[in-house]
GUTINU-25985 format. One line per field, with one value per residue (C-alpha): x, y, z; residue in three letters; residue number from 1. Coordinates in nm, 3 decimals. Example, Ala and Ser with C-alpha at 12.3 -4.5 7.8 and 13.67 -1.06 7.14 Angstrom:
GUTINU-25985
u: (1.230; 1.367)
v: (-0.450; -0.106)
w: (0.780; 0.714)
rest: (ALA; SER)
nr: (1; 2)
END
This chain:
GUTINU-25985
u: (0.692; 0.942; 0.963; 1.201; 0.881; 0.636; 0.816; 0.870; 0.518; 0.389; 0.583; 0.476; 0.118; 0.225; 0.356; -0.003; -0.202; 0.063; -0.001; -0.383; -0.410; -0.144; 0.102; 0.513; 0.733; 0.786; 0.416; 0.431; 0.669; 0.351; 0.246; 0.614; 0.772; 1.110; 1.080; 1.395; 1.264; 0.954; 1.093; 1.266; 0.976; 0.796; 1.199; 1.085; 1.442; 1.323; 1.054; 0.835; 0.650; 0.300; 0.216; 0.395; 0.196; -0.170; -0.050; -0.005; -0.359; -0.478; -0.312; -0.434; -0.768; -0.771; -0.783; -0.487; -0.680; -0.682; -0.283; -0.209; -0.492; -0.181; -0.177; -0.488; -0.312; -0.157; 0.191; 0.367; 0.208; 0.455; 0.651; 0.360; 0.087; 0.280; 0.303; -0.007; -0.138; 0.058; -0.037; -0.392; -0.373; -0.221; -0.455; -0.735; -0.486; -0.521; -0.889; -0.898; -1.264; -1.188; -0.864; -1.106; -1.352; -1.128; -1.006; -1.330; -1.486; -1.163; -1.222; -1.598; -1.409; -1.180; -1.380; -1.689; -2.016)
v: (1.309; 1.408; 1.390; 1.069; 0.950; 1.032; 0.869; 0.575; 0.554; 0.650; 0.354; 0.121; 0.263; 0.225; -0.161; -0.202; -0.106; -0.255; -0.575; -0.572; -0.506; -0.835; -0.628; -0.672; -0.335; -0.420; -0.419; -0.041; 0.065; -0.009; 0.357; 0.450; 0.416; 0.286; -0.025; 0.072; 0.475; 0.308; 0.054; 0.337; 0.470; 0.217; 0.224; 0.543; 0.696; 0.930; 1.223; 1.189; 1.497; 1.592; 1.501; 1.154; 1.102; 1.178; 0.977; 0.658; 0.731; 0.689; 0.414; 0.220; 0.400; 0.592; 0.963; 1.144; 1.130; 0.742; 0.772; 0.945; 0.800; 0.665; 1.021; 0.935; 0.724; 0.857; 0.693; 0.497; 0.127; -0.080; -0.343; -0.615; -0.409; -0.321; -0.672; -0.744; -0.487; -0.580; -0.955; -0.891; -0.648; -0.986; -1.198; -0.968; -0.898; -1.256; -1.206; -1.640; -1.698; -1.958; -1.762; -1.430; -1.613; -1.794; -1.440; -1.333; -1.571; -1.533; -1.138; -1.157; -1.422; -1.134; -0.819; -0.659; -0.686)
w: (1.217; 0.964; 0.558; 0.622; 0.833; 0.586; 0.217; 0.453; 0.502; 0.212; 0.061; 0.249; 0.109; -0.189; -0.192; -0.008; -0.338; -0.568; -0.400; -0.345; -0.735; -0.809; -0.949; -0.926; -0.964; -1.311; -1.375; -1.326; -1.652; -1.842; -1.678; -1.777; -1.387; -1.398; -1.168; -0.984; -0.898; -0.848; -0.584; -0.430; -0.361; -0.194; 0.020; 0.096; -0.003; -0.300; -0.260; -0.474; -0.665; -0.592; -0.998; -0.902; -0.617; -0.840; -1.117; -0.864; -0.715; -1.044; -1.133; -0.750; -0.819; -0.469; -0.333; -0.260; 0.137; 0.097; -0.006; 0.304; 0.515; 0.780; 0.901; 1.063; 1.302; 1.565; 1.597; 1.325; 1.240; 1.408; 1.172; 1.239; 1.152; 0.854; 0.767; 0.841; 0.577; 0.361; 0.416; 0.418; 0.054; -0.115; 0.010; -0.134; -0.467; -0.566; -0.529; -0.394; -0.285; -0.038; 0.119; 0.075; 0.281; 0.540; 0.642; 0.672; 0.883; 1.071; 1.125; 1.206; 1.495; 1.654; 1.523; 1.733; 1.511)
rest: (MET; ASP; ILE; SER; ASP; VAL; GLN; ARG; GLN; ILE; GLY; LEU; ARG; LEU; ARG; GLU; LEU; ARG; LEU; ALA; LYS; GLY; LEU; ARG; GLN; GLU; ASP; LEU; GLU; ARG; TRP; ASP; PHE; SER; TYR; ARG; TYR; TYR; GLY; LYS; LEU; GLU; ARG; GLY; VAL; VAL; ASN; PRO; THR; LEU; ALA; THR; LEU; ILE; ARG; LEU; CYS; GLU; ILE; PHE; ASP; VAL; THR; LEU; SER; ASP; LEU; PHE; ARG; PHE; MET; GLU; ILE; LYS; GLY; LEU; PRO; THR; GLU; GLU; ARG; GLU; ALA; VAL; ALA; ILE; LYS; LEU; SER; LYS; ILE; LEU; GLY; GLU; ASN; LYS; LYS; ALA; LYS; ILE; GLN; LYS; LEU; LYS; ILE; PHE; LEU; ASP; GLU; ILE; LEU; PRO; PRO)
nr: (1; 2; 3; 4; 5; 6; 7; 8; 9; 10; 11; 12; 13; 14; 15; 16; 17; 18; 19; 20; 21; 22; 23; 24; 25; 26; 27; 28; 29; 30; 31; 32; 33; 34; 35; 36; 37; 38; 39; 40; 41; 42; 43; 44; 45; 46; 47; 48; 49; 50; 51; 52; 53; 54; 55; 56; 57; 58; 59; 60; 61; 62; 63; 64; 65; 66; 67; 68; 69; 70; 71; 72; 73; 74; 75; 76; 77; 78; 79; 80; 81; 82; 83; 84; 85; 86; 87; 88; 89; 90; 91; 92; 93; 94; 95; 96; 97; 98; 99; 100; 101; 102; 103; 104; 105; 106; 107; 108; 109; 110; 111; 112; 113)
END
């Protein structure tokens, strides 16, 4: 895995965390992140500093190891997996009880106990 792959995966993870919080990129400006810079982070075109990653972990209420959990998965996620993860995060971020209940029923059907 090269640095550009890691940057891309960090960006996807940041997008997932942002959507789970129900935030837009522009909302990160309240924490002094330019939405343009933050958008570049999500697209994986800039290499964030450790200080930036720590600030984002505080904003999204995750640990650094949670942010880098994609490193534990063998191989890189496929585009389909990424799309599913983003949609799940968005549903959870909306915090709509009916949608979450439907999702739970579906997951109970396809996942073993």
